[in-house]
C-alpha positions in Angstrom: 148.7 99.7 342.2 152.4 100.0 341.4 154.1 102.0 338.6 155.8 100.0 335.8 159.0 101.2 334.2 159.7 99.4 330.9 163.1 100.1 329.5 163.4 99.7 325.7 166.2 99.9 323.2 165.5 103.5 322.3 163.7 104.8 325.4 161.2 103.8 328.1 157.6 103.6 329.0 155.7 104.5 332.2 152.7 102.3 332.7 150.2 102.6 335.4 146.9 100.8 335.9 147.6 98.8 332.7 147.7 102.1 330.7 150.7 103.5 329.0 151.0 107.1 330.4 154.3 108.1 328.8 156.2 106.6 325.9 159.5 108.3 325.6 161.5 107.2 322.5 164.5 108.7 320.7 162.4 109.0 317.5 159.3 110.2 319.4 160.3 112.0 322.6 157.9 112.8 325.4 160.0 115.3 327.3 161.2 118.7 326.1 162.7 121.6 327.8 164.0 125.0 326.7 163.8 128.8 326.7 161.6 131.5 325.2 160.7 135.2 325.5 157.2 136.5 326.2 156.2 139.3 323.8 152.4 139.1 324.6 150.1 142.1 324.3 147.0 143.1 326.2 144.2 145.6 325.5 141.0 146.1 327.4 141.1 142.7 329.0 142.1 140.8 325.9 145.4 139.1 325.2 147.5 138.2 322.2 149.8 135.5 323.5 153.1 135.5 321.6 156.7 134.4 322.1 160.0 134.7 320.3 163.4 133.1 320.4 161.9 129.8 321.5 164.5 127.0 321.7 163.0 123.7 322.8 165.0 120.5 322.7 164.1 116.9 323.3 165.6 115.2 326.4 167.2 112.2 324.8 169.9 111.4 327.3 168.5 109.9 330.5 169.4 107.5 333.2 167.3 105.6 335.7 168.3 106.9 339.2 166.1 104.6 341.3 163.1 102.4 341.0 160.6 101.0 343.5 157.1 99.7 343.5 155.7 103.2 344.1 158.4 105.6 342.9 160.6 106.0 339.8 163.3 108.7 339.4 164.8 109.6 336.1 167.5 112.1 335.4 167.8 113.8 332.0 171.5 114.6 331.7 171.3 116.9 334.7 168.9 119.2 332.8 165.7 117.9 334.3 165.0 115.6 337.2 161.6 113.7 337.0 160.0 111.6 339.7 156.9 109.4 339.2 155.2 108.4 342.4 151.7 107.5 343.7 149.9 109.8 346.1 146.4 109.3 347.2 145.7 106.9 344.4 147.0 109.3 341.7 150.2 109.3 339.6 152.3 112.4 340.3 154.9 113.6 337.8 157.2 115.9 339.7 159.7 118.0 337.8 162.7 120.1 338.9 165.8 121.7 337.3 168.7 123.6 338.7 169.1 125.7 335.5 167.2 128.8 336.2 167.3 129.9 332.5 164.9 127.2 331.5 161.3 128.6 331.2 159.7 126.3 328.7 158.5 122.7 329.2 156.6 120.2 327.1 155.3 116.8 327.9 153.6 114.4 325.6 151.1 112.0 327.2 149.9 108.9 325.3 146.4 109.2 323.9 143.8 107.0 322.3 142.5 107.9 318.8 138.8 107.4 319.7 138.7 109.3 323.0 137.0 112.6 323.7 138.4 115.4 325.8 136.4 117.7 328.1 137.3 120.4 330.6 140.0 123.2 330.5 137.7 125.3 332.7 134.5 126.9 331.4 134.4 126.6 327.6 131.5 128.3 325.9 132.0 127.3 322.2 132.9 123.6 322.3 132.2 120.7 324.5 134.5 118.0 323.1 138.0 119.6 322.8 139.5 116.7 320.8 141.3 118.0 317.7 141.9 121.4 319.2 144.6 123.4 320.9 143.4 125.1 324.0 145.3 128.0 325.5 144.9 128.2 329.3 144.7 131.9 330.0 141.9 134.1 331.4 140.7 136.8 329.0 137.6 138.8 328.2 135.2 136.6 326.3 134.3 139.2 323.7 131.1 140.2 322.0 130.3 137.6 319.4 132.7 135.1 317.9 131.8 135.3 314.2 132.4 137.8 311.4 129.0 139.5 311.9 128.6 143.4 312.1 128.5 143.4 316.0 131.6 141.3 316.3 133.5 143.3 313.7 132.5 146.6 315.3 133.7 145.3 318.7 136.9 144.0 317.2 137.7 147.4 315.6 137.1 149.2 318.8 139.0 146.9 321.1 141.7 145.8 318.6 140.9 142.3 319.4 139.0 139.5 317.6 137.3 137.2 320.2 138.5 133.7 320.0 136.4 130.6 320.6 138.5 129.7 323.7 138.3 133.0 325.5 136.9 132.5 328.9 136.8 133.9 332.5 137.5 130.4 334.0 140.5 128.7 332.5 142.1 125.7 334.1 144.9 123.3 333.1 142.7 120.3 333.8 140.8 117.9 331.6 139.1 114.5 331.6 139.0 111.8 328.9 136.1 109.7 327.8 138.4 106.7 328.4 138.6 107.4 332.1 141.8 109.4 332.4 142.1 112.9 334.0 145.0 115.3 334.2 145.8 118.5 336.1 148.9 120.7 336.0 149.7 122.6 339.2 151.4 125.4 337.2 149.8 128.9 337.1 151.9 129.9 334.0 150.6 130.2 330.5 149.8 126.7 329.3 148.8 125.3 325.9 147.0 122.0 325.8 147.2 120.2 322.5 144.6 117.6 321.7 145.1 117.6 317.9 147.3 114.5 317.6 145.6 111.1 317.4 148.1 109.3 319.6 149.4 112.0 322.0 148.2 114.9 324.2 150.7 117.8 324.5 151.2 120.0 327.6 153.3 123.1 326.8 154.0 125.4 329.8 155.9 128.7 330.1 157.8 127.4 333.2 158.8 124.1 334.6 155.6 122.8 336.3 156.3 121.5 339.7 153.7 118.7 339.4 151.4 117.1 336.9 148.7 114.9 338.4 147.3 111.9 336.5 144.3 109.8 337.4 143.0 106.7 335.7 139.5 105.4 336.3 137.1 103.0 334.7 134.9 105.6 333.0 134.3 109.2 332.2 132.1 109.6 335.2 134.9 108.1 337.3 137.4 110.5 335.9 135.1 113.5 336.6 134.7 112.2 340.2 138.4 111.7 340.6 139.4 115.1 339.3 136.7 116.9 341.4 137.8 114.9 344.5 141.3 116.2 343.9 140.4 119.8 343.1 137.5 120.1 345.6 133.8 119.7 344.9 131.5 122.7 344.7 128.8 122.8 347.3 125.3 122.0 346.1 123.4 125.1 344.9 120.5 126.4 347.1 117.1 125.0 346.4 115.7 128.4 345.4 117.8 128.3 342.2 115.4 125.7 340.8 112.3 127.6 341.7 112.0 130.0 338.9 113.9 132.2 336.5 116.9 134.5 337.1 116.4 137.8 335.2 119.3 140.1 334.2 118.2 143.7 334.6 119.9 147.0 335.0 119.1 150.8 334.8 118.3 151.5 338.4 115.9 150.6 341.1 112.8 151.9 339.5 113.4 150.2 336.2 114.3 146.9 337.9 111.2 147.0 340.1 108.9 147.8 337.2 110.3 145.1 334.9 110.4 142.5 337.6 106.7 143.3 338.4 105.8 143.1 334.7 107.4 139.7 334.3 105.8 138.3 337.5 102.4 139.7 336.5 102.7 137.7 333.2 102.8 134.5 335.2 106.6 134.0 335.2 108.1 132.8 338.4 111.1 134.9 339.3 113.6 133.6 341.8 116.2 136.4 341.4 117.2 139.5 339.5 120.8 140.1 338.6 121.8 143.8 338.5 125.4 144.3 337.4 125.2 148.1 337.6 124.4 148.2 341.3 127.7 150.0 341.9 127.0 152.6 339.3 128.1 153.4 335.7 130.7 155.6 334.0 130.7 157.0 330.5 133.6 156.1 328.3 134.4 156.3 324.6 132.5 153.0 324.1 129.4 154.2 325.9 128.2 153.3 329.4 130.5 151.0 331.4 130.3 149.8 334.9 131.9 151.8 337.7 134.2 149.6 339.7 133.9 150.8 343.2 132.3 148.2 345.4 129.6 150.1 347.2 126.0 150.6 345.9 125.3 153.7 343.9 122.8 155.9 345.7 121.5 157.6 342.6 120.8 154.4 340.6 119.8 152.3 343.6 118.7 154.6 346.5 118.2 152.7 349.7 119.3 149.4 348.1 119.3 147.3 351.3 115.6 148.1 351.8 114.9 147.3 348.2 116.6 144.0 348.5 114.4 143.2 351.6 111.3 144.1 349.6 112.2 141.7 346.8 113.0 138.9 349.2 109.5 139.2 350.7 108.3 138.4 347.2 110.6 135.4 346.9 113.0 137.3 344.6 116.7 137.4 345.5 119.0 140.2 344.4 122.2 139.2 342.8 125.1 141.6 342.2 128.5 141.5 340.6 132.1 142.5 341.5 135.6 142.0 340.2 139.3 142.8 341.1 139.5 146.2 339.4 139.0 149.6 341.0 138.1 152.8 339.1 140.4 155.7 339.7 138.8 158.6 341.6 136.7 156.3 343.8 137.2 156.2 347.6 138.0 152.5 347.4 140.7 153.1 344.8 142.3 155.8 346.9 142.3 153.5 350.0 143.9 150.7 348.0 146.5 153.1 346.7 147.4 154.4 350.1 147.7 151.0 351.6 149.8 149.6 348.7 147.2 147.1 347.7 147.4 147.7 343.9 149.6 146.0 341.3 152.6 148.2 340.5 155.3 148.5 337.8 159.0 147.9 338.5 159.4 151.6 339.1 156.8 151.4 341.9 154.1 153.3 339.9 150.6 151.9 339.8 150.0 149.6 336.8 146.9 150.7 335.1 145.0 148.1 333.2 143.2 149.2 330.0 139.9 147.6 330.8 137.1 148.6 328.5 137.9 151.5 327.9 139.4 153.5 330.7 142.4 152.6 332.9 141.7 150.9 336.2 143.8 149.7 339.1 144.0 146.0 339.9 144.1 144.6 343.4 147.4 142.7 344.1 146.4 139.2 345.1 150.1 138.3 345.8 149.7 140.6 348.9 147.8 138.6 351.6 146.7 141.9 353.3 145.2 143.0 350.0 143.3 139.7 349.6 142.0 140.0 353.2 140.9 143.6 352.5 138.9 142.8 349.4 137.4 139.7 351.1 136.1 141.9 353.9 134.6 144.3 351.4 132.8 141.5 349.5 131.4 140.1 352.7 130.2 143.5 353.8 128.5 144.0 350.5 
């Protein structure tokens, strides 16, 4: 289906599949560009995203460079070049600018007052995100999200109040109950604004190369269209549905004893999840996990044999790992020697204050570091 460009006295509209995607008017602009400075703070895996000296201006001066059935090019006074084209049944909004100083971008998409919004990664606190602003940034989820004693104590210790949107899986992607879906290809900090009745805002701390729009007949169609673009997850193994997964820790003997107790009570176990398989370390906050990805022989002696014993009983053993490495471990030393850790500008290792001792972080911008950690995970 072709893209429609409708020029009006004070602006233009982009229409696709009989839906107004963008309505850019002088009194109500859809495109903004500008500059800003990042003054964000982080502590123990939490972030306070802040900026200053933000100068964002609407792009009111534009000209239509070219127009065809499947592509429209618009130039905003040489500040931003935007192309709208169809690719694999989706509308692509492609942006580019020659002014390197620009690092802020905002786009307003047309919205329907009655629609509901879902997505933005894994959101624990809310399902329908309509009426909310959702920051797209990975952060510790926190302990509690209310003003109860546990949450207050955790906030005082970490200097961070957990927010409803904190999540480990944050994505600049969403679907609408009216059949539309949207995905930004940017990996920069993004704020998605679903508070306005008639518009959805996409605010990005860079000029996003592409924004992907899909329009389907239903919410189910939108979910399918987005997953078709991003890639569908494989089906879970059948054993997941054959009992309960039990989170246990404390060492081999404790796990074996508790798993046996639960099974003896008639509960079907399909797996145990032991996040402390790699050991623990004592910090100012108590016991924390030791991030060195090999099993702890004191807590879990002969772990491979223990896993086989559980498997014979129909119980899988699930573990845990992340991208951090505890200083003093053999794996940290190896990563440091090979240059696989994130560094500061002065070439010193950048230590992340992750609850509540410093840790090194594997540099995923280094392909060799990625391959190294993948090999370790596979070996585990």
